[in-house]
C-alpha angles and dihedrals in degrees: 000000000000127000089247093058091047092053093049098048119117122287099016094165091045090052089048089055090050089052093049093049093044094052091044090051091051092049091047091052094048099050122072094202124105111259093223093061123085088230087073089077094056115108091012107125106211093203094054091049090053091049090049091052091050091046094051089045091056092047091049088063088077089065102098098170114090088201092059093042093051095044091049093049097046093041094048091048093048093046090048090054093045090054091048095053090056087068101034103042102179121123092231092056089051088052090051090052090049091053091047090052091049090060091046090054095043094053093044117106092255095154089063093053115113108187114150125175125197124222093263091049091051091051090048093049091048092050093048092049092050091046094049091047093051094043097045104033096031090043094054089048089053091050089050090055093046089050091053093245100124115101131222091246105090112344100046090054093058093041090059092039092058090047088057093042090056092045102041106006089242127110096235129159137174098190098059100067100006093257139069102282139150113253085223087069086066101033126006100229113151087158087089090076089069088065095043096087090056091048090047089061096038102034101187135102086242087073090063092050093053093041094055092053091046092049094052093043093050088067086079090076099061089037091059091044090053089050092053091046089057094050101260116154121249089252093053090048090051091052090048088053089052091048089053094051091047094046104129095210091057097042091047091049091056090054089062085061136230120357138153088249088071087079093060104078098058096035096050092046091050089049091053090048091050091051091049090050090050094219110149101210095050089045092054095041094049092047091051091050092051091050089052092061099072142323094263091049084082086075091060092049091049092050092055091050093045094049095053093043091051090048091056091049094052096033090230098127115086091229090050091052091051093049094045100039091122092053103066102155115086092225093058090046091055092047091050090048092051092048091053095046097098095041100044112105090208092062091051091049090050091051090044092051092051092046092047091052092051094047095047095046089049091049092049091050094050105033106013136053091284133261113284095248089141088084086072096044089124087076101036097087096176093051090234095129090231120146088207089065089052090054091049091049092055093048093047098043114023095166088061087060089054091050091054096046100046107058126137094256094047093047090051092048090047091056090050089052101043100039091065086055094051087243086279093140089068095054094088127160102190133037095236088075088068085075088069090058092058095088091053093049093043100045104027107029110027100053123083089210102119098218095055094069099033121091115238098060135084100259098096098059094089101036092038095064091054087055090052090050090050089049091054093046093050095041090054090056099043117120120226129040094237095051092050094047094043093051093050097042092045088051091054093048093047092048093051094049096044092045091052090045094051098038107021094123091056097037099042110013108036100084095051089049090047091054092044093057098045094125092050092050093048091048091054092048090049092054095046092048090069092068111097116241093234095050126111105243135198114190146159117272102262093051095051100082090052090052097037097106095092139083097252128031129145136188111248095221094059107026133103092187126106114229130208084231133023119204118197128192107227098172091102136027094267093081095055095087092048091050091054091045095056095037086061094042109102091203093066138053129198107262106175134349144165119197115254091006119064144321130208124200122197126209112247116245 
């Protein structure tokens, strides 16, 4: 092949871009200097780099497959950005990389792509993604526990709760509210009993770490089934599955360890699938399972019911159109809807969800630790703690709601959530889809509780799956092959880059650090092993999960209890004050200690 033929092959500028990115990626990988410093340019011969770009460009001319060319270009660009965000860790830089990748995807020859997956290939891709997610994310969470880096709030709580559930059948804790108390007095979560048989066989906190990753990852299965139900190709479903497993809000939530909210993604998606299938028993069963997760999970169940009821009323849902094709006039549709009100299982489930929420919140207020309405104190102007007052505040002053939802932090978080979805949830075609945005507004924008709008916590699991459902609905209705492919591929690239940016230390750097600090980890375990299993223990937060398999354990920072033993984390400076405190406490004596690891004090007899 002559040089002339190489230069005149298809996509010369696109191949030039691939060459530029490839050479830049190689240079970035070879140098140990930070790319934002001017020192990065030292010892970089500009002429050689230009020659390398030209050389790679000429070689790329031998790539005849558009599929290979596009995959190489997008992959190289995405990998380049992922490497860059490991050095420059700001959210705004990650956003810049996501925008850059959008343009790379948009100007790629997507219309010429011909990637078709069969049913077996889709199943294989789904299985691999779930396996990698559980192994990687769950594995890092297990290493974090073994390295004594999981805190009491919230992992230590659940570690002790499952100890008590195995021993007594009751979800008791002492470290959650500094007294022996049922966790159900804080959150009504009977869903935990579904996991108890697994914990009974594998009675270790590691089971919870693996289970939470497996629960979140299993949401891929109903997501793919929903995609197929809405006519998406196997390839599109596979990419959606990859987008789900790269979703930064879900990955970051796992890295804050086990929580009842981990049950929400698969259960809500199965509930949506059941409602789309219009099979009564699965609809009832899935709704009950969602309600079992937590008191506020009733909101998610109610939203699913409300959305499908509203779709039937307006005739906007495809299944509603098929079932009501003979009833074209809106008046007849309304009459039919009214006639079916008292026989429609969805209406009864909606009423049941609302009633369940009211009853559980009332019970928690009277007999439990109280519903956490304080997270919406920015609306409760009379300080009564009443959700009714919040509702009145919104009705009376809607612009105040806007002022609370659109802050700089929440807008930034919103971009980091919607960019990994290709902004598909916003591409709506009927107003009933706005119902599916209610959970996001309610749980992630309205509250002034910092953790509910920040990525890295468990508060996106419920609202996030509604965004995925919206993305599938809107993707299925998008016009134009290029727009559809660009939106989905850009979503995958943005999700990968933002996830690495937000969690790169856990995803990429935790295992090397774990191996590096083996002696420190073993020293801590050695110290903690000297504490008897039947002793009452007070300890610092990162030691509590390791010591949680006992009847009484309290976190030192919050407790007013005296323990038989006090365990203090001395790996960092935070334990210094506690060391001095107990060294000067005449009630305790130093029992066992290793410098820069841990110290245990024993109460004098």
